[in-house]
C-alpha positions as CSV (number, residue, x, y, z in Angstrom):
1,M,7.4,7.1,-7.2
2,D,8.9,6.6,-3.8
3,T,9.9,2.9,-3.7
4,E,11.3,1.3,-0.5
5,L,14.5,-0.6,-1.1
6,P,15.0,-4.1,0.2
7,D,17.2,-4.8,3.2
8,I,20.7,-5.5,2.0
9,S,23.4,-6.4,4.5
10,Y,26.1,-8.9,5.2
11,G,25.0,-12.5,5.1
12,W,25.5,-16.0,3.9
13,C,24.7,-16.5,0.2
14,V,23.1,-20.0,-0.3
15,D,24.6,-20.3,-3.8
16,C,28.0,-18.7,-3.3
17,D,28.3,-20.7,-0.1
18,K,30.2,-17.9,1.5
19,Y,29.7,-14.7,3.5
20,V,28.9,-11.7,1.2
21,G,28.4,-8.0,1.8
22,D,25.3,-7.7,-0.4
23,A,23.0,-10.4,0.9
24,M,19.2,-10.1,0.6
25,A,16.3,-12.4,1.6
26,V,15.2,-14.7,-1.1
27,A,13.0,-17.2,0.8
28,Y,11.4,-17.7,4.1
29,A,11.5,-21.4,5.2
30,Q,8.7,-22.4,7.6
31,G,9.5,-24.5,10.6
32,N,6.8,-26.9,11.8
33,S,8.2,-27.5,15.3
34,G,10.6,-24.6,15.6
35,P,11.4,-21.2,14.3
36,G,11.6,-20.7,10.6
37,K,14.7,-19.6,8.7
38,I,15.4,-16.7,6.3
39,L,17.5,-17.8,3.3
40,H,19.8,-15.1,1.8
41,A,21.6,-14.7,-1.5
42,C,23.9,-12.1,-3.0
43,I,22.2,-9.7,-5.4
44,A,23.5,-11.6,-8.4
45,H,21.9,-14.9,-7.3
46,A,18.8,-13.1,-6.0
47,R,18.3,-11.9,-9.6
48,V,18.5,-15.5,-10.8
49,Y,16.0,-16.7,-8.2
50,A,13.6,-13.9,-9.1
51,E,13.4,-15.2,-12.7
52,F,12.0,-18.6,-11.6
53,W,8.3,-19.1,-12.1
54,F,7.9,-20.0,-8.5
55,A,9.7,-17.0,-7.1
56,P,7.6,-15.0,-4.6
57,Q,6.2,-11.7,-5.9
58,W,7.9,-9.8,-3.1
59,L,11.3,-10.9,-4.4
60,K,10.5,-9.8,-7.9
61,D,9.4,-6.4,-6.5
62,D,12.6,-6.1,-4.5
63,I,14.7,-6.7,-7.6
64,A,12.6,-4.2,-9.5
65,A,13.1,-1.6,-6.8
66,L,16.9,-2.1,-6.9
67,D,16.9,-1.7,-10.7
68,A,14.8,1.5,-10.4
69,A,17.1,3.0,-7.8
70,A,20.2,2.1,-9.9
71,G,18.6,3.7,-12.9
72,A,17.7,6.9,-11.0
73,E,21.2,7.1,-9.6
74,A,22.7,6.8,-13.1
75,D,20.5,9.6,-14.3
76,V,21.6,11.9,-11.5
77,R,25.3,11.1,-12.3
78,K,24.7,11.8,-16.0
79,Q,23.1,15.2,-15.2
80,D,25.9,16.1,-12.8
81,S,28.5,15.4,-15.4
82,A,26.8,17.5,-18.1
């Protein structure tokens, strides 16, 4: 299964209230009379947002893709050390 990973970069975490190195989009706020805004959070807080019942499906999918990639990387490291 070839899963595309979400875009993770430097950004402002809305919960940490600081600049972080592992920010990812958690919401897209619409603007009625101007441009919208993308809200970012660190991966730890993005996981919390993804558990809410109103979280968008794309956020849940992004977290699942990160978990799958982390699991695959751990499997490769385990095989290399054996």
